[in-house]
C-alpha positions, 0 to 999 in steps of 0.5 A: 674863823680858824675852823674855816681857815685851816681846812680850806688851807688844806684843800685849796686857797681858792676854796677858802676865798670861795667859802669866805665870799659866800660867808660875807656875801660879798665879792672877794677881790684876789690881787 
């Protein structure tokens, strides 16, 4: 999990949400 959080935090939070949504295969609701 942290391996996904750290790199995406360095790139962009958007990529983190995108990758996360694909991993869980569910739409991510951004507040």
